[in-house]
Structure formats: C-alpha cells, structure tokens
N, C-alpha and C positions, 0 to 999 in steps of 0.2 A: 504493499499500500503505500501511494506517494502522498506527504504532505501536499496540501492547498497551497498555493501560491502567497496568498493572503499571509499564511502563519509563518513564512518564511522571512531570514532576516533580506531586507531590502540588495544586498547584493550577492545571495543565493539567487534570490527571485529574480534577478535581472540576468544572471548567471543561465539559469534556466533557462530562461524567455532565447537568448542569445543564441543557446545550443538547439531549441526549436528550432530557430530562425535559420540557423546553418544547415541542420538537416534538411529542413523544408527546400532549402536552397539548394543542397545537395541531389536531392532527388528529384525535382522538377528539371534541373543542369543534365541528368543522368535520361529523364524522359525524352528531352530533347535531342540530345544524342542519337539516343536508338531511334526516334522516329527520323531522325535525319537521314539516317543510313551511312554508308560508308560512301565516301566520296569515290567519283569514278578519277583516273588519270586528268583529264584535261580540269577538272576542279581544283587537283592538286596542285597542278601547274599555275593552275591561278593565283592560290593560294599561295605560292611560293614565290613570284613574280611580284606580287602584293607587298609580301614582306621585305623583299630587298628596295624595292619600290618607295619606300617607307623607309628603309637608310638601313632596315635588318643584318646582321651578321652573324655566321656560325661561328659561334667560339667552343672549344676545348677545354673540358674542365681538368684541372692537373689530376696527375692518378695520385692515389695513395701510398704514402711509402709503405 
C-alpha cells in the first residue's frame, strides 16, 4: 500500500510526481518510436545529412584503460 501524496512530506511528494511524469514521458516516447517503425535507408540518409548540415560531427569517446 502506498501513502497518499497529501500525507507525504512536500519533497517526497514532489519527487513522486517527478517520477510519475518521467515514467509517463518514457512510455509515450517508446509508443511514438514503436508507431514510427524502422526508418528506411532514405530516411537515415536525410537524418545524417541534416545532422551534418547543423554542424554535427562524429566523435569517438576515449577507451577506458
């Protein structure tokens, strides 16, 4: 059983609401991605071109030792 938000300290209640909003946003994002489906080669090429046109650059993270 979870306590009602009104009975929780303010910081705890706010943290619980942030978690719920974050979870809702993650679920909505996953749903949009699933509905969009896999991009075809042409769409991928457009995205890469747009990335480079905005000044995007590919970087490589240093390898851990």
